[in-house]
Every structure is written in C-alpha cells, then in structure tokens.
C-alpha positions as CSV (number, residue, x, y, z in Angstrom):
1,S,7.0,-83.3,93.6
2,V,4.9,-86.3,92.7
3,V,1.8,-84.1,92.8
4,L,3.4,-81.4,90.6
5,R,4.6,-84.0,88.1
6,A,1.0,-85.4,87.9
7,L,-0.4,-81.9,87.2
8,L,2.1,-81.3,84.4
9,Q,1.3,-84.6,82.8
10,S,-2.4,-83.7,82.9
11,V,-1.9,-80.4,81.2
12,V,0.2,-82.0,78.5
13,A,-2.4,-84.6,77.9
14,R,-5.2,-82.1,77.4
15,G,-3.0,-80.1,75.0
16,S,-2.4,-83.1,72.9
17,R,-6.1,-83.8,72.6
18,T,-6.9,-80.3,71.4
19,A,-3.9,-79.7,69.2
20,G,-5.6,-80.9,66.0
21,I,-8.9,-79.0,66.5
22,P,-9.5,-75.8,64.4
23,A,-9.5,-72.6,66.4
24,T,-13.2,-71.9,65.3
25,K,-14.2,-75.0,67.1
26,I,-12.7,-74.0,70.3
27,S,-13.6,-70.3,70.2
28,P,-16.6,-69.4,72.4
29,R,-19.9,-69.3,70.5
30,I,-21.8,-66.0,70.2
31,P,-25.0,-66.2,72.1
32,E,-28.1,-66.6,69.9
33,T,-29.9,-63.9,71.7
34,T,-27.2,-61.5,70.7
35,L,-27.7,-62.3,67.0
36,K,-31.4,-61.8,67.3
37,D,-31.1,-58.5,69.1
38,T,-29.1,-56.9,66.2
39,A,-32.2,-56.7,64.1
40,S,-33.7,-54.3,66.6
41,W,-30.7,-52.1,66.7
42,P,-31.3,-48.6,65.3
43,K,-30.0,-48.1,61.8
44,P,-27.1,-45.7,61.3
45,R,-28.2,-42.2,60.2
46,E,-27.9,-41.2,56.6
47,P,-24.7,-39.3,55.8
48,Q,-25.0,-35.5,56.1
49,T,-24.5,-35.2,52.4
50,Q,-27.9,-36.7,51.9
51,L,-29.6,-34.0,53.8
52,D,-27.5,-31.4,51.9
53,L,-28.6,-33.0,48.6
54,Y,-32.2,-32.8,49.7
55,Y,-32.0,-29.1,50.3
56,D,-30.0,-28.7,47.1
57,N,-32.7,-30.5,45.2
58,S,-35.4,-28.3,46.9
59,T,-33.4,-25.2,46.0
60,M,-33.0,-26.4,42.4
61,E,-36.7,-27.2,42.2
62,G,-37.4,-23.6,43.2
63,R,-34.9,-22.3,40.7
64,G,-36.5,-24.5,38.1
65,I,-39.9,-23.0,38.8
66,L,-38.5,-19.6,38.5
67,C,-36.8,-20.4,35.3
68,V,-40.0,-21.8,33.8
69,F,-41.8,-18.6,34.9
70,I,-39.2,-16.4,33.3
71,G,-39.3,-18.6,30.3
72,V,-43.0,-18.2,29.9
73,L,-42.7,-14.5,30.2
74,A,-39.8,-14.6,27.6
75,L,-42.0,-16.6,25.2
76,T,-44.8,-14.1,25.7
77,I,-42.6,-11.0,25.1
78,A,-40.1,-12.4,22.7
79,P,-42.4,-12.3,19.7
80,V,-43.1,-8.6,20.5
81,V,-39.4,-7.8,20.3
82,S,-38.7,-9.9,17.2
83,Q,-41.8,-9.3,15.1
84,R,-43.2,-6.2,13.6
85,I,-46.2,-4.9,15.4
86,Q,-49.4,-4.4,13.4
87,T,-51.2,-1.2,14.3
88,V,-54.1,0.7,13.1
89,E,-53.9,4.5,12.4
90,L,-57.0,6.3,13.6
91,G,-57.0,10.1,13.6
92,D,-53.7,11.3,14.9
93,S,-52.9,8.2,16.9
94,R,-51.9,4.6,16.3
95,Y,-53.5,1.7,18.1
96,F,-52.5,-1.9,18.7
97,I,-55.5,-4.3,19.0
98,S,-54.2,-7.6,20.5
99,N,-56.5,-10.0,18.8
100,Q,-55.3,-8.7,15.4
101,S,-51.9,-10.2,16.1
102,P,-51.2,-13.9,16.1
103,Y,-48.3,-13.3,18.6
104,S,-50.3,-11.7,21.4
105,P,-52.0,-13.9,24.0
106,Q,-54.8,-12.8,26.2
107,L,-53.4,-11.3,29.4
108,N,-54.5,-10.1,32.8
109,W,-54.8,-6.4,33.3
110,F,-51.3,-6.0,34.8
111,L,-49.5,-7.9,32.1
112,A,-51.5,-6.2,29.4
113,Y,-50.3,-2.8,30.8
114,Q,-46.7,-4.1,30.8
115,Y,-47.1,-5.5,27.3
116,C,-48.1,-2.1,25.9
117,Q,-45.1,-0.6,27.7
118,T,-42.8,-3.2,26.1
119,I,-43.8,-2.2,22.5
120,G,-43.5,1.6,23.3
121,M,-47.2,2.2,23.8
122,T,-49.6,2.6,26.7
123,L,-52.8,0.7,27.6
124,L,-55.8,2.5,26.2
125,S,-57.2,5.6,27.9
126,Y,-60.3,7.3,26.5
127,G,-60.0,11.1,26.7
128,T,-63.0,12.0,24.6
129,Q,-66.2,10.4,23.3
130,E,-65.0,11.0,19.7
131,E,-62.0,8.7,20.3
132,S,-64.2,6.1,21.9
133,D,-66.6,6.2,18.9
134,M,-63.8,6.0,16.4
135,I,-62.3,2.9,18.0
136,T,-65.8,1.3,18.4
137,D,-66.6,1.9,14.7
138,F,-63.3,0.3,13.7
139,L,-64.0,-2.8,15.8
140,I,-67.4,-3.1,14.3
141,E,-66.1,-2.8,10.8
142,N,-63.5,-5.5,11.4
143,N,-65.7,-7.9,13.3
144,H,-63.9,-7.5,16.6
145,M,-66.7,-5.9,18.5
146,A,-67.6,-9.0,20.5
147,A,-64.2,-9.3,22.1
148,D,-63.6,-8.1,25.7
149,Y,-60.7,-5.6,25.8
150,W,-58.7,-4.3,28.7
151,T,-58.3,-0.5,29.0
152,S,-56.2,1.4,31.5
153,G,-59.2,2.3,33.5
154,N,-59.0,1.2,37.1
155,Q,-60.0,1.9,40.7
156,L,-57.0,0.4,42.4
157,G,-56.1,2.2,45.6
158,S,-58.5,5.0,44.9
159,Q,-62.2,5.9,45.4
160,M,-62.5,7.1,41.9
161,W,-62.0,5.6,38.5
162,L,-58.8,6.7,36.8
163,W,-57.0,6.1,33.5
164,M,-53.7,4.5,34.6
165,S,-51.9,5.5,31.4
166,S,-52.6,9.2,31.8
167,G,-53.4,9.5,35.5
168,Q,-56.5,11.4,34.7
169,P,-60.0,10.7,36.3
170,F,-62.8,9.7,34.0
171,N,-64.6,12.4,32.2
172,S,-67.4,13.7,34.4
173,T,-69.6,14.6,31.5
174,W,-69.2,11.5,29.4
175,N,-68.7,7.8,29.9
176,A,-69.8,4.4,28.5
177,W,-70.8,2.6,31.6
178,S,-74.0,0.7,31.5
179,P,-77.2,2.7,32.3
180,R,-76.6,1.8,36.0
181,G,-73.5,4.0,36.0
182,A,-70.1,3.5,37.4
183,P,-70.0,0.5,39.7
184,L,-68.9,0.6,43.3
185,V,-66.0,-1.8,43.2
186,K,-65.8,-4.6,45.8
187,G,-63.1,-7.2,45.9
188,D,-60.9,-7.7,42.9
189,K,-63.1,-6.1,40.3
190,G,-61.1,-2.9,40.1
191,C,-60.1,-2.9,36.4
192,M,-62.1,-1.7,33.5
193,S,-62.7,-3.6,30.2
194,Q,-64.8,-2.7,27.2
195,I,-67.1,-5.2,25.5
196,K,-69.4,-4.2,22.7
197,G,-68.7,-0.6,23.4
198,I,-69.8,-0.8,27.1
199,W,-67.5,-0.3,30.0
200,S,-67.4,-3.0,32.6
201,A,-65.6,-3.5,36.0
202,Q,-63.8,-6.8,35.9
203,N,-61.4,-8.9,38.0
204,C,-57.9,-7.6,37.2
205,M,-56.6,-11.1,37.1
206,D,-58.9,-12.3,34.3
207,S,-57.2,-12.9,30.9
208,K,-58.5,-10.7,28.1
209,H,-57.6,-9.0,24.8
210,F,-56.4,-5.5,25.2
211,I,-55.8,-2.2,23.2
212,C,-52.6,-0.2,23.3
213,E,-52.3,3.3,22.0
214,Q,-49.3,5.3,20.7
215,T,-48.9,8.5,22.6
216,R,-45.4,9.3,21.5
217,C,-44.4,11.3,18.5
218,F,-41.9,8.8,17.4
219,Y,-43.1,5.7,15.5
220,F,-40.8,2.8,14.9
221,N,-41.0,-0.7,13.4
222,Y,-44.7,-0.7,12.8
223,V,-46.9,-2.0,10.0
224,T,-50.0,0.0,9.5
225,T,-53.1,-2.1,8.8
226,N,-55.6,0.7,8.1
227,R,-55.6,4.1,6.5
228,G,-52.1,3.4,5.1
229,Q,-50.5,0.9,2.9
230,G,-47.2,-1.0,3.3
231,E,-44.6,-0.6,6.0
232,A,-44.5,2.5,8.1
233,Q,-41.0,4.0,8.0
234,P,-39.6,5.4,11.3
235,T,-40.8,9.0,11.5
236,Q,-40.6,11.6,14.2
237,G,-43.3,14.2,14.8
C-alpha cells in the first residue's frame, strides 16, 4: 500500500506540472523530414472538366474555322445575289466578264464554275471560231485583252479536252492553242484559261478572272452594258 500510494502521488505531481501548458506544446512535433517530403508529392490531377473544356475549345475552334470559311464564301456570293449583274450582249447570247464587275473576285477554276452557276449562267465554252472571235474583239475594244480568263475547258479525269459546261470535246477542226498544239497535261494543269486570245493549260487552283455565258432562254435581273441601253427587263425566249 505504501508503494501504491507513492505511485499515485507521483502521477498527481506530474499532472500538476503540465496542467498550465497549452496542448500545442505537449503535442508531438511533425518530423521535419515529413514536411520536406510534401514538396515532392505528385500534384493532384486537374478536374475532368478541364479536359472536357479543352476538347470543347478545340471543337469550337474547328467550328470557328468552318464559320469563317462559310462567311468568306457568303461574302463572295452575297454581292452576286444582292446586286444586278452587268452583262454584255453579243450575238444571240449574253456574257458576264468578271473583271467588269467590282463585286467579282478572281477565283480558282472550280469556284469560277460555281459562281457562274450561282448567277444562272455557265462557265464559257467555245462552240465555234466565230464566237471566240466575237468575244476576243470585245475584249480588245474594252481594254480587257491582257487579263487571264478561265473557260470551262478542262482535261480532268479524261484523256481529251472537254468543255465542262456543255460536255462536248474541243472542236477537232479549230482551236486557239499555241502553235505547239494542245498540251499533254501533267500534274494539276488540267484547266484551260484564255489570255490574249490564246488558250493555255493552267493549274486549276490558280485565281483568275472568268467569263460566264447565258445559255438559257430566260434572262432576269441583268443590266446590259453593250448593244443595248438601260436595264434589261425579264424576258423569255
């Protein structure tokens, strides 16, 4: 009992010595090595929403590019829809010569073909030498001879030159190629342009002026700039 009493007194004495000390002082210290090691711990991964946002941004960027592309096409075609088209009447046909219009940009062969379709015409096809001479004379008279114009002539997917607008092969008895004759197309030079009255095989993606022709009987919303005065009223042949 004497021993037990001595142990109890010892415990009480120790408790009295620590009674006024804050708990933080008596709590075990975190080892310093543990604090240093936390710097090397791997950082938590970004939330999944960040990855989703990345892909969303990527998608929106793609959509933005598409919208810009559509917008450029709209700006290219919109003036055609909203403005009257100036044409020249030669013989029994009407022609649209792109560099006579302030609204018409230079286009590659494919877009030039579509442009003519948009205004109810077709990219130029020469059926006869008389037609070629008539257009050449007009270009000379109006100082447009030096420009390079797309026609519908092409050798795309074929071994012969064809007029895309009519589907007919070139006239075997007449052409306006250089003295060397029709070229053997290699690579991308499968589309025909006309410069100074001479036909030339060119890269279809080059941007050039172009000539459209009216092959329909019905004329609408045109202003004739030659061999006729004023505004052409809609007529049907």
